[in-house]
C-alpha positions as CSV (number, residue, x, y, z in Angstrom):
1,X,-0.2,0.0,-0.5
2,X,1.4,3.7,-0.8
3,X,1.5,6.6,1.4
4,X,-1.5,8.8,1.5
5,X,-1.4,12.3,1.9
6,X,-3.6,14.1,3.8
7,X,-4.4,11.0,6.0
8,X,-2.3,10.7,9.8
9,X,-3.2,8.1,12.1
10,X,-3.8,9.6,15.7
11,X,-2.6,7.3,18.3
12,X,-4.0,8.4,21.2
13,X,-5.0,5.3,23.5
14,X,-1.9,4.1,25.0
15,X,-4.1,0.6,25.0
16,X,-4.4,1.0,21.3
17,X,-1.1,1.9,20.4
18,X,0.1,-1.6,19.1
19,X,-2.9,-1.8,16.8
20,X,-2.5,1.3,15.6
21,X,1.7,1.0,14.7
22,X,0.7,-2.4,12.4
23,X,-2.0,-0.5,10.8
24,X,0.1,2.7,10.0
25,X,2.8,0.2,9.2
26,X,0.1,-2.0,6.6
27,X,-1.2,1.3,5.4
28,X,2.3,3.1,4.7
29,X,0.7,6.0,7.0
30,X,2.6,8.6,9.3
31,X,1.4,8.2,12.6
32,X,1.7,10.4,15.9
33,X,0.0,10.5,19.1
34,X,-1.8,13.8,19.9
35,X,-2.9,16.4,17.2
36,X,-0.2,18.9,17.8
37,X,1.6,18.2,14.4
38,X,2.4,20.6,11.4
39,X,1.4,21.1,8.9
40,X,-2.6,19.6,9.9
41,X,-3.9,16.6,7.8
42,X,-6.9,16.8,6.4
43,X,-8.0,13.8,7.8
44,X,-7.5,11.9,11.3
45,X,-7.2,7.7,11.3
46,X,-8.1,6.7,15.0
47,X,-9.3,3.7,17.4
48,X,-11.8,4.6,19.5
49,X,-14.0,2.2,22.0
50,X,-16.3,2.0,19.0
51,X,-14.0,0.9,16.8
52,X,-11.7,2.9,13.9
53,X,-12.5,5.8,12.2
54,X,-11.6,8.5,10.1
55,X,-12.4,11.6,11.1
56,X,-12.0,15.1,9.0
57,X,-9.9,17.7,10.8
58,X,-12.2,20.7,10.0
59,X,-15.4,18.9,12.4
60,X,-17.7,21.7,9.4
61,X,-17.2,18.2,7.3
62,X,-19.1,16.2,9.2
63,X,-19.0,13.6,12.2
64,X,-16.6,10.7,12.2
65,X,-17.2,7.8,10.0
66,X,-16.7,3.9,10.8
67,X,-18.5,0.8,9.1
68,X,-20.6,-0.6,11.8
69,X,-23.1,-3.4,10.5
70,X,-24.4,-3.7,14.4
71,X,-26.5,-0.8,14.4
72,X,-27.4,2.7,13.1
73,X,-28.3,2.6,9.1
74,X,-27.1,-1.1,8.3
75,X,-29.1,-2.5,11.2
76,X,-32.4,0.1,10.1
77,X,-31.5,-2.0,6.2
78,X,-31.3,-5.0,7.7
79,X,-34.7,-4.5,9.6
80,X,-36.7,-2.5,7.0
81,X,-35.1,-3.1,4.2
82,X,-38.2,-4.5,1.9
83,X,-36.9,-8.0,1.2
84,X,-36.5,-9.6,-1.6
85,X,-38.9,-7.2,-3.2
86,X,-36.7,-4.6,-4.0
87,X,-35.0,-3.2,-6.9
88,X,-31.7,-4.3,-6.0
89,X,-32.9,-7.8,-5.0
90,X,-34.4,-8.3,-8.1
91,X,-31.3,-6.6,-10.3
92,X,-29.0,-9.3,-9.2
93,X,-31.1,-11.9,-9.6
94,X,-32.9,-13.2,-6.2
95,X,-36.5,-13.2,-7.7
96,X,-34.8,-16.0,-10.0
97,X,-32.8,-18.2,-7.8
98,X,-32.8,-18.6,-3.9
99,X,-28.8,-17.6,-3.2
100,X,-26.2,-15.5,-5.6
101,X,-22.5,-15.3,-5.4
102,X,-22.1,-11.6,-5.5
103,X,-18.2,-10.2,-6.2
104,X,-18.7,-6.5,-5.1
105,X,-16.4,-4.7,-7.1
106,X,-16.4,-1.1,-5.8
107,X,-17.5,-2.1,-2.6
108,X,-16.9,1.4,-0.4
109,X,-18.3,1.5,2.8
110,X,-20.1,-2.3,2.3
111,X,-23.7,-0.8,2.4
112,X,-25.1,-2.5,-0.5
113,X,-23.3,-5.2,0.0
114,X,-24.7,-5.8,3.4
115,X,-28.2,-5.3,2.3
116,X,-27.6,-8.1,-0.1
117,X,-25.5,-10.4,2.4
118,X,-29.0,-10.2,4.4
119,X,-31.4,-11.4,1.7
120,X,-29.1,-14.4,1.3
121,X,-26.1,-13.2,-0.9
122,X,-23.0,-14.7,-0.7
123,X,-21.0,-11.4,-1.4
124,X,-17.1,-11.1,-1.7
125,X,-16.3,-7.1,-1.2
126,X,-13.4,-5.6,-3.2
127,X,-12.3,-1.9,-2.3
128,X,-9.1,-0.4,-3.5
129,X,-8.6,2.7,-1.2
130,X,-6.2,1.6,1.8
131,X,-8.2,3.8,4.3
132,X,-12.0,2.6,3.2
133,X,-10.5,-1.0,3.3
134,X,-9.7,-0.8,6.7
135,X,-12.6,0.9,7.5
136,X,-14.7,-1.9,6.0
137,X,-12.6,-4.5,7.4
138,X,-12.3,-3.6,11.3
139,X,-16.1,-2.9,10.6
140,X,-16.6,-6.5,9.3
141,X,-14.1,-8.1,12.4
142,X,-16.0,-6.1,14.9
143,X,-19.1,-7.8,13.5
144,X,-17.9,-11.0,12.9
145,X,-16.0,-11.1,16.8
146,X,-18.5,-8.9,18.8
147,X,-22.2,-9.6,17.4
148,X,-24.9,-11.6,19.9
149,X,-27.2,-11.3,17.3
150,X,-27.4,-14.5,15.6
151,X,-29.4,-13.3,12.6
152,X,-26.7,-10.4,12.4
153,X,-24.0,-13.3,12.8
154,X,-25.2,-15.2,9.7
155,X,-25.0,-12.3,7.5
156,X,-21.8,-11.0,8.0
157,X,-20.3,-14.6,7.5
158,X,-21.7,-14.6,3.5
159,X,-19.7,-11.3,3.6
160,X,-15.8,-11.4,3.2
161,X,-13.5,-8.4,1.9
162,X,-10.0,-8.2,-0.1
163,X,-7.9,-4.9,-0.5
164,X,-7.7,-5.1,-4.2
165,X,-8.3,-3.1,-7.4
166,X,-11.4,-4.8,-9.2
167,X,-9.8,-4.8,-13.0
168,X,-6.3,-6.4,-11.7
169,X,-8.0,-9.0,-10.0
170,X,-8.7,-11.0,-13.9
171,X,-5.6,-13.2,-13.6
172,X,-5.8,-14.0,-9.9
173,X,-9.3,-15.1,-10.4
174,X,-10.6,-18.8,-10.1
175,X,-12.4,-19.9,-13.3
176,X,-13.4,-22.6,-11.6
177,X,-16.1,-20.6,-9.2
178,X,-16.7,-17.2,-10.5
179,X,-18.9,-14.9,-9.2
180,X,-22.3,-15.2,-10.6
181,X,-23.3,-11.4,-10.3
182,X,-20.6,-8.8,-10.5
183,X,-22.0,-5.3,-8.4
184,X,-20.7,-2.3,-9.9
185,X,-21.5,1.5,-7.7
186,X,-18.6,3.6,-9.1
187,X,-18.8,6.9,-7.5
188,X,-19.7,9.0,-9.7
189,X,-19.6,13.6,-9.9
190,X,-22.8,14.7,-8.1
191,X,-25.1,16.7,-10.6
192,X,-25.6,20.2,-9.4
193,X,-29.5,19.5,-10.2
194,X,-29.4,16.8,-7.3
195,X,-30.0,16.4,-4.2
196,X,-26.8,17.6,-1.7
197,X,-24.5,14.9,-0.8
198,X,-25.4,13.5,2.8
199,X,-23.1,15.2,5.2
200,X,-21.4,11.9,6.3
201,X,-20.1,11.4,2.4
202,X,-19.4,14.7,1.9
203,X,-15.9,14.3,2.7
204,X,-15.5,10.8,2.0
205,X,-15.8,11.4,-1.8
206,X,-13.3,13.9,-1.1
207,X,-10.9,11.4,0.5
208,X,-11.6,8.7,-2.4
209,X,-12.5,11.2,-5.2
210,X,-13.9,9.8,-8.8
211,X,-13.5,6.6,-10.5
212,X,-12.0,7.7,-13.8
213,X,-11.9,4.6,-14.6
214,X,-15.7,3.4,-14.1
215,X,-15.9,2.4,-17.8
216,X,-13.1,0.2,-17.8
217,X,-14.6,-1.9,-15.5
218,X,-17.9,-3.3,-17.2
219,X,-15.8,-5.1,-19.9
220,X,-13.8,-6.4,-16.9
221,X,-17.1,-7.5,-15.4
222,X,-18.9,-8.7,-18.1
223,X,-15.8,-11.3,-18.7
224,X,-15.6,-12.5,-15.1
225,X,-19.3,-12.9,-14.0
226,X,-20.9,-15.9,-15.3
227,X,-24.5,-14.9,-15.3
228,X,-25.3,-10.8,-14.9
229,X,-23.0,-7.6,-14.1
230,X,-25.3,-5.2,-12.6
231,X,-24.6,-1.2,-12.3
232,X,-26.0,1.0,-9.7
233,X,-26.5,4.4,-11.6
234,X,-28.0,7.8,-10.9
235,X,-31.3,7.6,-12.1
236,X,-30.9,9.8,-14.7
237,X,-27.6,9.4,-15.8
238,X,-25.8,8.0,-19.0
239,X,-24.9,4.0,-19.4
240,X,-21.7,2.7,-18.1
241,X,-19.4,2.5,-20.9
242,X,-22.4,4.1,-23.0
243,X,-23.4,0.2,-23.3
244,X,-27.8,0.0,-23.3
245,X,-28.0,-3.0,-20.3
246,X,-30.2,-6.2,-21.0
247,X,-33.0,-4.6,-18.5
248,X,-33.1,-2.0,-15.3
249,X,-35.0,-1.6,-12.0
250,X,-35.8,2.5,-11.8
251,X,-36.0,3.9,-8.3
252,X,-36.9,7.5,-7.2
253,X,-33.0,8.8,-6.8
254,X,-31.1,5.5,-9.0
255,X,-31.2,2.8,-11.2
256,X,-29.6,-0.9,-11.4
257,X,-28.5,-1.4,-15.3
258,X,-28.6,-5.3,-15.3
259,X,-26.3,-6.8,-18.0
260,X,-27.6,-10.7,-18.4
261,X,-25.2,-13.0,-20.1
262,X,-26.9,-16.6,-18.9
263,X,-30.1,-17.1,-17.2
264,X,-30.4,-18.8,-13.1
265,X,-32.2,-21.7,-14.9
266,X,-29.1,-22.4,-17.1
């Protein structure tokens, strides 16, 4: 992993020092024991009792961001997400098959992966940004090790995460067991006419930036998936790589473009 300008790992708590040093070494990050450093970074990455979190130096940019599958928005999605009738479920083929293997090649904070796993999918998440991968891996590990909720444990045990640039995975993928579905949700510039980005995502977008190679993901995904590729897009936006899909599921703000290679009955 390479050095990340603007991010410093803050190790304020003695009991977290070893974990902080290990993570700083793995991410090749600068480490500090207090905020009295110059120049100030844009972001602090730090272990707190609730888990690893990313905190903007400028508090006006939003609250600290962490991945938590045991509470908050993810827990709400699990309990009230709408089940297999929702568009994402139909897009990956859960109306055609009871269980689907999904490679989420642009995992981000794992929100859609968690929804898919809660619906019964076996989900492998890929994330290429080192800090986002660290947040995601920490959130998944905490849920797998600390949750006493059997339903939640069954969900997170269907999830795994890898640090990888998706398009570099082709040669490493097991050709005997390709994912049935490759799921893509590339970062995209928000239109001035669109709703304001949620505050917890504003500085996340600044950290990660846009996926300028998004169009390259589609042919890669089509070559890898055995059954279909699903692309999540803003409701009004061009097709990825200008390629019309086989079918679409359109919601209020997003749509799912589905590129079918074969049916689940084949």
